[in-house]
C-alpha positions as CSV (number, residue, x, y, z in Angstrom):
1,M,-28.3,-28.8,7.8
2,D,-27.5,-25.6,6.2
3,K,-29.9,-24.9,3.2
4,P,-28.4,-24.5,-0.1
5,P,-28.4,-21.0,-1.3
6,V,-30.8,-19.6,-3.6
7,R,-29.0,-18.7,-6.7
8,A,-30.5,-15.8,-8.7
9,Y,-28.1,-16.0,-11.7
10,D,-27.2,-18.6,-14.2
11,G,-23.8,-17.2,-14.7
12,A,-21.5,-14.6,-12.8
13,L,-17.9,-13.2,-13.2
14,V,-15.7,-12.2,-10.3
15,W,-13.6,-9.3,-11.1
16,L,-10.3,-9.4,-9.1
17,R,-8.5,-6.1,-8.5
18,R,-6.9,-5.3,-5.2
19,D,-8.0,-8.8,-3.7
20,L,-5.6,-11.4,-5.2
21,R,-6.5,-14.4,-3.4
22,A,-9.6,-16.9,-3.4
23,D,-9.6,-17.5,0.3
24,D,-11.9,-15.3,2.6
25,H,-13.0,-13.2,-0.4
26,A,-16.2,-11.2,-0.2
27,A,-16.9,-10.8,-3.9
28,L,-16.2,-14.4,-4.8
29,Y,-18.4,-15.6,-1.9
30,H,-21.3,-13.5,-3.1
31,A,-21.0,-14.8,-6.4
32,L,-20.9,-18.5,-5.6
33,T,-24.0,-18.2,-3.4
34,S,-25.8,-16.2,-6.2
35,A,-25.0,-18.0,-9.3
36,R,-25.0,-21.6,-10.8
37,R,-21.6,-21.0,-12.7
38,V,-18.9,-18.4,-11.8
39,W,-15.8,-17.5,-13.6
40,C,-12.9,-15.4,-11.9
41,A,-11.0,-12.8,-14.1
42,F,-8.2,-10.3,-13.6
43,V,-7.6,-7.4,-16.0
44,F,-4.2,-5.8,-16.5
45,D,-5.6,-2.4,-17.1
46,T,-3.5,-0.8,-19.8
47,A,-4.8,2.7,-18.7
48,I,-2.5,2.2,-15.6
49,L,0.2,0.1,-17.1
50,D,1.0,2.2,-19.9
51,A,2.3,4.9,-17.5
52,L,4.7,2.6,-15.8
53,P,8.4,1.8,-16.9
54,R,8.9,-1.6,-18.4
55,V,10.6,-2.6,-15.2
56,D,8.1,-2.4,-12.3
57,R,8.2,-4.8,-9.2
58,R,4.6,-4.2,-8.6
59,V,3.5,-5.7,-12.0
60,E,5.8,-8.6,-11.2
61,F,4.3,-9.1,-7.8
62,I,0.7,-9.0,-9.3
63,R,1.6,-11.4,-12.2
64,D,3.3,-13.8,-9.8
65,S,0.4,-13.5,-7.4
66,L,-2.1,-14.4,-10.0
67,V,-0.2,-17.7,-10.5
68,G,-1.3,-18.6,-7.2
69,V,-4.7,-17.4,-7.2
70,D,-5.1,-19.5,-10.6
71,A,-3.8,-22.6,-8.7
72,E,-6.2,-21.8,-5.6
73,L,-9.1,-21.7,-8.1
74,R,-8.3,-24.8,-9.8
75,A,-7.8,-26.6,-6.6
76,L,-11.0,-25.3,-5.2
77,A,-12.8,-26.4,-8.1
78,A,-11.4,-29.8,-8.4
79,S,-12.3,-30.3,-4.8
80,H,-15.9,-30.2,-5.8
81,G,-15.4,-32.5,-8.9
82,V,-15.2,-29.6,-11.3
83,D,-12.4,-30.0,-13.9
84,G,-10.8,-27.2,-15.7
85,G,-11.3,-24.5,-13.1
86,G,-9.0,-21.3,-13.0
87,L,-8.3,-18.0,-13.6
88,I,-9.1,-15.8,-16.8
89,V,-6.6,-13.0,-17.5
90,A,-7.1,-10.0,-19.8
91,H,-5.0,-7.2,-21.0
92,G,-6.4,-4.0,-22.2
93,R,-8.4,-1.0,-20.7
94,A,-10.3,-2.3,-18.0
95,A,-13.6,-0.2,-18.7
96,D,-13.5,-1.7,-22.1
97,V,-12.3,-5.1,-21.6
98,L,-14.4,-6.3,-18.4
99,P,-17.7,-5.7,-20.0
100,A,-16.6,-7.2,-23.1
101,L,-15.2,-10.4,-21.1
102,A,-18.5,-10.4,-19.2
103,D,-20.7,-10.3,-22.5
104,A,-18.6,-13.1,-24.2
105,L,-19.2,-15.3,-21.1
106,R,-22.7,-14.6,-21.3
107,V,-23.2,-13.8,-17.6
108,Q,-25.8,-12.0,-15.9
109,A,-23.9,-10.3,-13.1
110,V,-20.4,-9.2,-12.3
111,Y,-19.1,-9.2,-8.6
112,A,-16.1,-7.2,-7.4
113,N,-14.8,-5.5,-4.3
114,H,-14.9,-1.8,-3.4
115,D,-12.0,0.3,-4.6
116,D,-12.3,3.9,-3.2
117,D,-9.2,5.3,-5.3
118,P,-10.5,8.2,-7.7
119,Y,-9.3,6.4,-10.6
120,A,-11.1,3.3,-9.6
121,V,-14.2,5.1,-8.7
122,D,-14.5,6.6,-12.3
123,R,-13.5,3.2,-13.9
124,D,-16.0,1.4,-12.0
125,A,-18.9,3.8,-12.9
126,R,-18.1,3.5,-16.4
127,V,-18.0,-0.3,-16.3
128,R,-21.4,-0.1,-14.3
129,G,-22.8,1.9,-17.3
130,R,-21.6,-0.4,-20.0
131,L,-22.7,-3.5,-18.2
132,S,-26.1,-2.0,-17.8
133,E,-26.3,-1.3,-21.4
134,I,-26.2,-5.0,-22.1
135,G,-28.3,-6.1,-19.3
136,I,-25.7,-7.1,-16.8
137,A,-25.6,-6.2,-13.0
138,L,-22.7,-5.1,-11.1
139,H,-22.6,-5.8,-7.4
140,T,-19.6,-4.7,-5.2
141,S,-18.7,-5.5,-1.6
142,K,-16.5,-4.2,1.2
143,D,-13.2,-6.5,1.4
144,H,-10.1,-4.6,1.6
145,V,-10.7,-2.7,5.2
146,I,-12.7,-3.5,8.4
147,F,-14.6,-0.5,8.3
148,E,-15.3,1.6,5.4
149,R,-16.7,4.8,4.4
150,D,-19.8,5.6,6.6
151,E,-19.4,2.7,9.1
152,V,-17.4,4.7,11.7
153,L,-18.8,8.2,12.3
154,T,-19.0,10.7,15.2
155,Q,-22.0,10.8,17.4
156,G,-23.1,13.8,15.2
157,G,-22.9,11.7,11.9
158,S,-19.8,13.1,10.4
159,P,-16.6,11.7,9.3
160,F,-13.9,11.8,11.7
161,S,-10.9,14.0,10.9
162,V,-8.4,13.0,14.0
163,F,-7.2,9.8,14.4
164,T,-7.6,9.0,18.1
165,P,-11.2,9.5,18.3
166,Y,-11.7,7.5,15.3
167,R,-9.5,4.6,16.8
168,N,-11.5,4.6,19.8
169,A,-15.0,4.3,18.1
170,W,-13.5,1.7,15.5
171,L,-12.4,-0.4,18.4
172,A,-15.8,0.2,20.2
173,R,-17.4,-1.1,17.2
174,L,-15.3,-4.0,16.4
175,D,-17.0,-7.6,17.2
176,P,-16.5,-11.1,15.7
177,Y,-18.9,-10.4,12.9
178,Y,-16.5,-7.9,11.2
179,V,-13.6,-10.0,11.4
180,R,-15.1,-13.4,10.5
181,A,-13.9,-15.1,7.2
182,Y,-16.3,-15.6,4.1
183,P,-16.6,-19.4,3.8
184,V,-15.6,-19.7,0.2
185,A,-14.7,-23.3,-0.1
186,K,-17.9,-24.3,1.1
187,H,-19.6,-23.1,-2.0
188,A,-16.9,-23.7,-4.7
189,S,-19.0,-26.2,-6.5
190,A,-20.3,-23.1,-8.4
191,L,-17.0,-22.5,-10.0
192,A,-17.2,-23.2,-13.6
193,P,-14.6,-24.5,-15.9
194,R,-12.6,-22.0,-18.1
195,P,-13.4,-21.7,-21.7
196,P,-11.2,-24.1,-23.7
197,T,-9.9,-21.2,-25.6
198,P,-9.7,-17.5,-24.4
199,P,-12.9,-15.6,-25.1
200,S,-12.5,-13.3,-28.2
201,L,-12.4,-9.7,-27.1
202,A,-12.2,-6.6,-29.6
203,A,-11.1,-4.6,-26.7
204,G,-8.0,-6.4,-25.7
205,L,-6.4,-9.8,-25.1
206,A,-7.6,-12.7,-22.7
207,W,-5.7,-15.8,-21.6
208,A,-7.0,-19.0,-19.9
209,G,-4.3,-18.8,-17.2
210,V,-1.6,-16.4,-16.4
211,P,0.4,-14.8,-19.4
212,A,4.3,-14.4,-19.0
213,L,5.5,-11.1,-17.9
214,A,7.0,-10.5,-21.3
215,D,3.6,-10.8,-22.8
216,L,2.3,-8.0,-21.0
217,G,5.4,-6.0,-22.3
218,F,7.4,-5.9,-19.0
219,E,10.9,-7.2,-17.9
220,P,12.0,-8.9,-14.8
221,S,12.9,-6.6,-11.9
222,N,14.8,-7.7,-8.8
223,L,11.8,-8.8,-7.1
224,H,12.8,-12.4,-6.7
225,R,16.1,-11.4,-4.9
226,L,14.3,-9.6,-2.3
227,K,12.8,-11.1,0.6
228,L,9.0,-10.6,-0.7
229,P,7.4,-13.9,-1.5
230,S,4.3,-13.2,-3.7
231,G,0.8,-14.5,-3.5
232,A,-1.4,-15.9,-0.8
233,A,1.4,-18.7,-0.2
234,G,3.8,-15.7,0.5
235,A,1.6,-13.8,2.7
236,A,1.0,-16.8,4.8
237,E,4.6,-17.5,5.2
238,L,5.3,-14.0,6.5
239,L,2.2,-13.8,8.6
240,D,3.3,-17.2,10.5
241,D,6.9,-15.9,11.0
242,F,5.3,-12.6,12.5
243,L,2.8,-14.3,14.5
244,A,5.1,-17.1,15.9
245,E,6.7,-14.7,18.2
246,R,7.5,-10.9,17.0
247,I,4.1,-9.8,17.1
248,H,4.3,-9.6,21.0
249,R,7.5,-7.5,20.7
250,Y,6.0,-5.2,17.7
251,H,5.8,-2.1,20.1
252,E,9.2,-2.5,21.2
253,T,11.0,-3.3,17.9
254,R,8.8,-1.5,15.2
255,D,10.7,1.9,15.0
256,F,14.4,0.2,14.4
257,P,14.8,-0.2,10.6
258,A,17.8,-2.5,11.4
259,V,15.6,-4.9,13.6
260,K,13.3,-7.5,12.3
261,G,10.3,-5.8,13.9
262,P,7.5,-5.3,11.2
263,S,5.3,-7.9,9.8
264,Y,6.5,-6.9,6.2
265,L,2.9,-7.9,5.0
266,S,2.3,-4.1,3.6
267,T,2.4,-5.1,-0.2
268,H,0.4,-8.3,0.6
269,L,-2.4,-6.0,2.1
270,R,-2.1,-3.7,-0.8
271,F,-2.8,-6.4,-3.3
272,G,-5.3,-8.4,-1.4
273,T,-3.2,-11.7,-1.2
274,V,-4.0,-11.7,2.5
275,S,-7.4,-10.8,4.0
276,V,-7.4,-8.1,6.3
277,R,-10.0,-9.8,8.4
278,R,-7.6,-12.5,9.1
279,L,-4.8,-9.9,10.3
280,A,-7.4,-7.9,12.4
281,R,-8.8,-11.3,13.9
282,E,-5.2,-12.5,14.8
283,A,-4.2,-9.0,16.3
284,W,-7.6,-8.6,18.0
285,R,-7.6,-12.1,19.9
286,R,-3.9,-11.6,21.1
287,A,-4.6,-7.9,22.1
288,Q,-7.6,-8.9,24.2
289,A,-5.3,-11.7,25.9
290,G,-3.1,-8.8,27.0
291,S,-0.4,-8.5,24.3
292,R,0.8,-5.0,24.0
293,G,2.4,-5.7,20.8
294,A,-0.6,-7.1,19.1
295,E,-2.5,-4.0,20.3
296,V,-0.1,-1.5,18.7
297,W,0.0,-3.6,15.3
298,L,-4.0,-3.5,15.6
299,A,-3.8,0.3,15.7
300,E,-1.8,0.2,12.5
301,L,-4.6,-1.5,10.8
302,V,-7.0,1.1,12.2
303,W,-4.7,3.9,10.8
304,R,-5.1,2.2,7.3
305,D,-8.8,2.2,7.5
306,F,-8.8,5.8,8.8
307,Y,-7.0,6.9,5.7
308,H,-9.2,5.0,3.4
309,Q,-12.4,6.7,4.8
310,I,-10.5,10.1,4.6
311,L,-10.1,9.6,0.9
312,H,-13.6,8.5,0.5
313,H,-15.1,11.4,2.3
314,H,-12.6,14.1,1.3
315,P,-11.2,13.2,-2.3
316,H,-9.9,16.8,-2.5
317,V,-6.8,15.4,-0.6
318,V,-5.6,14.0,-3.9
319,G,-3.6,16.8,-5.0
320,H,-4.7,19.4,-2.0
321,A,-3.9,20.0,1.4
322,F,-6.7,18.4,3.7
323,R,-6.5,21.7,5.8
324,P,-7.3,24.6,3.3
325,E,-5.1,27.1,5.1
326,Y,-2.2,24.9,4.2
327,E,-2.7,25.5,0.4
328,R,-1.1,28.9,1.0
329,I,2.4,27.5,2.0
330,R,4.9,29.1,-0.2
331,W,7.1,26.0,-1.0
332,E,10.6,26.3,-2.3
333,H,10.9,26.3,-6.2
334,G,13.2,27.1,-9.1
335,R,16.5,25.4,-9.9
336,H,18.0,25.3,-6.3
337,A,14.9,23.5,-5.1
338,D,15.1,21.2,-8.1
339,E,18.7,20.2,-7.2
340,Q,17.9,19.7,-3.5
341,F,14.7,17.5,-4.6
342,A,17.2,15.6,-6.9
343,A,19.7,15.1,-4.1
344,W,16.7,13.8,-1.7
345,C,15.7,11.3,-4.4
346,D,19.1,9.9,-5.1
347,G,20.1,9.7,-1.4
348,R,22.9,12.7,-1.5
349,T,21.6,15.0,1.2
350,G,24.6,14.5,3.6
351,Y,22.3,13.2,6.4
352,P,23.3,9.5,6.6
353,L,19.7,8.1,7.8
354,V,17.8,10.1,5.3
355,D,20.4,8.9,2.5
356,A,20.1,5.4,3.6
357,A,16.3,5.4,3.8
358,M,16.4,6.7,0.2
359,H,18.8,4.0,-1.0
360,Q,16.6,1.3,0.4
361,I,13.5,2.4,-1.4
362,N,15.2,2.8,-4.8
363,Q,17.0,-0.4,-4.4
364,T,14.0,-2.5,-2.9
365,G,10.8,-0.7,-3.3
366,Y,10.5,-0.9,0.5
367,M,11.1,1.9,3.1
368,H,10.7,1.4,6.9
369,N,7.7,3.0,8.3
370,R,9.9,5.1,10.8
371,L,11.9,6.2,7.9
372,R,9.0,7.2,5.9
373,M,8.3,9.7,8.6
374,V,12.1,11.0,8.7
375,V,12.5,11.4,4.9
376,A,9.2,13.0,4.3
377,S,9.8,15.6,7.3
378,F,13.3,16.2,5.8
379,L,12.1,16.9,2.3
380,T,9.0,19.3,3.5
381,K,10.5,20.9,6.8
382,D,14.3,20.8,6.0
383,L,14.2,21.4,2.3
384,G,10.9,23.3,2.2
385,I,9.6,21.2,-0.7
386,D,6.0,20.6,-1.6
387,W,5.0,17.3,0.2
388,R,3.3,16.5,-3.4
389,R,6.7,15.9,-5.0
390,G,7.7,13.4,-2.4
391,E,4.3,11.8,-2.5
392,A,4.8,11.2,-6.2
393,W,8.3,9.8,-5.7
394,F,6.9,7.2,-3.2
395,A,4.2,6.4,-5.5
396,E,6.5,5.6,-8.3
397,K,8.9,3.5,-6.0
398,L,7.1,1.8,-3.4
399,N,6.2,-1.9,-3.7
400,D,3.2,-1.2,-1.4
401,F,2.1,1.9,-2.9
402,D,-1.6,2.7,-1.7
403,L,-3.2,6.1,-2.6
404,A,-4.8,6.6,0.6
405,A,-2.0,5.6,3.1
406,N,0.6,7.3,0.8
407,N,-1.4,10.5,0.8
408,G,-2.1,10.6,4.5
409,G,1.2,9.7,5.4
410,W,2.7,12.7,3.5
411,Q,0.0,15.2,4.6
412,W,0.8,13.8,8.3
413,A,4.5,14.5,8.0
414,A,3.9,17.9,6.1
415,S,1.4,19.0,8.8
416,T,-1.3,19.6,6.2
417,G,-3.4,16.6,6.7
418,C,-5.8,15.3,9.3
419,D,-3.4,15.4,12.3
420,A,-4.0,16.9,15.8
421,Q,-0.2,17.7,16.2
422,P,1.1,21.3,15.3
423,Y,3.1,22.3,12.2
424,F,6.0,22.8,14.3
425,R,6.6,19.2,14.8
426,I,9.9,18.8,12.9
427,F,12.1,15.8,13.1
428,N,15.8,16.2,13.6
429,P,17.4,13.8,11.3
430,V,20.5,13.5,13.4
431,A,18.5,12.7,16.7
432,Q,16.3,10.3,14.8
433,S,19.3,8.4,13.5
434,R,20.9,8.1,17.0
435,R,17.8,7.3,18.6
436,F,16.5,4.5,16.1
437,D,19.8,3.3,14.5
438,P,22.1,3.7,17.4
439,D,24.8,1.4,16.3
440,A,24.3,2.4,12.6
441,R,23.6,-1.1,11.3
442,F,21.2,0.3,8.8
443,I,23.2,3.1,7.9
444,R,26.3,0.9,7.1
445,R,24.1,-1.5,5.2
446,Y,23.0,1.2,2.5
447,L,26.0,3.6,2.8
448,P,29.2,1.3,2.8
449,A,31.4,4.5,2.2
450,L,30.6,5.5,5.8
451,A,31.0,2.0,7.1
452,K,34.4,2.4,9.0
453,L,33.2,5.7,10.9
454,P,32.6,4.9,14.6
455,D,29.2,4.9,15.9
456,K,29.4,8.3,17.6
457,L,30.5,9.9,14.4
458,I,28.5,8.1,11.5
459,H,25.2,10.0,12.3
460,A,26.6,13.4,11.6
461,P,29.9,13.1,9.5
462,W,30.5,16.6,9.2
463,L,31.0,17.0,12.8
464,A,34.0,14.7,12.7
465,R,37.5,15.8,12.8
466,P,39.5,15.8,9.7
467,A,41.8,13.0,11.2
468,D,38.7,10.9,12.2
469,L,37.4,11.1,8.6
470,A,40.9,10.1,7.0
471,A,41.2,7.3,9.3
472,A,37.8,6.0,8.1
473,G,38.5,6.6,4.3
474,V,35.9,9.4,4.2
475,E,36.3,12.6,2.2
476,L,33.2,14.8,2.5
477,G,32.4,16.0,-0.8
478,H,34.1,13.0,-2.5
479,D,33.1,9.8,-0.9
480,Y,30.0,11.4,0.9
481,P,28.2,14.4,0.5
482,A,28.3,17.4,2.9
483,P,24.9,18.5,4.2
484,I,22.8,20.2,1.7
485,V,21.0,22.1,4.5
486,D,21.7,23.2,8.0
487,H,18.8,21.8,10.1
488,A,18.6,24.5,12.8
489,Q,18.4,27.2,10.1
490,A,16.0,25.1,8.1
491,R,13.7,24.5,11.2
492,E,13.4,28.3,11.7
493,R,12.4,28.8,7.9
494,T,9.7,26.2,8.2
495,L,8.4,27.7,11.5
496,Q,8.1,31.0,9.5
497,R,6.8,29.4,6.4
498,Y,3.8,27.8,8.1
499,A,3.1,30.7,10.5
500,A,2.8,32.9,7.3
501,A,0.5,30.7,5.5
502,R,-1.7,30.4,8.8
503,S,-1.9,34.1,8.9
504,R,-2.4,34.9,5.5
505,P,-6.0,35.8,4.6
């Protein structure tokens, strides 16, 4: 028989952040095996929320997912004969509210999972200091990646800066230990009933349970009309659908935006409604059995770890090029650049695949991964606009916005980041369109004005004869814009721009 854990604390608080689930949860497991009574809490951090528009799909996704966490915790507690379990939700500045909540509950320790975003690192340092002042320990654990920080290094002991050797080292280190689940349910008898009334917090509000969206000062978005189920149950639904068949064809379908190829789990990974260990375990097992699709999907999870360790070791990438020489690039600026940036944001560039992709992100908060590369290359290398402007637009719009991945992706596209490919990799938006949306199903979905153009013309409408445009009911400049830039000319300007930056002392 297993020995019962030795519990060092009478009470502990688990602080949920980007890990909105109760199953296979590192911090929750460590708290349950270290304390006799454990509460769980989430803080809607006004230091973040106050900068957001009042309609934000991510806030709604988090709020809906917390309803699921609350139900999971109540069910876990009840399965061990504990009535009144569930989630405590607070609202205020996390650096103030979390210590106040821990103090009100009279716990001796707070448990949380790592978050390497610069804001989170600074916030956690302040929380740790305030907790220390009142005699409460803060324990943090790895949970949102398979390997983090210094776990995968070169033979010389330095961080990797190129993906392929990192991936090889990552795969060489992987073994069942790193993807096994934390057995939370086994120790859930330590879950404590919520206080009958919310704790009194001078620093903010607290609820026993999940408040309504309006209580947080937000309005409903179109989230519920999108095919994005929330919470751990929603993640399980998407994962089951992906694993049933599509994972084995992932390598063949993942680049085509009109095809149901991806897992669509990126938002769930971002907010931790599914364990990355579960995903890696499922992919690794199938890859070892010979599934090429699973092997490629596992590599995408490795990319995610790679960008997180880049952010940890090179925090200067937030706001600066990974490669210092590319800080010298002279990006386009001024009124004309601003107008072109606005056209890119609105999907008015005159390049159908680019515009359809921008309509997708603006309408749904999602963009297919192939299209993220296409539109980022277009902004930086066709329009010559600073990658940081596009990065900020994605940060505002993406449901799955993750600083490490978003920054890494944009610097990859702009050739300013940790990429072995040279700067003269420039995507041709028309060639990408013809290759990855050959029958224009994706373009027609988001650009109905072009729907009647035949497949051979729709990828570059400006090359169509006037008679063909008229037959399709398209007038360039009226129904759909003419191209705002000539790709061939823009390519030459980009080559000169980067070459100049590389040669400038």
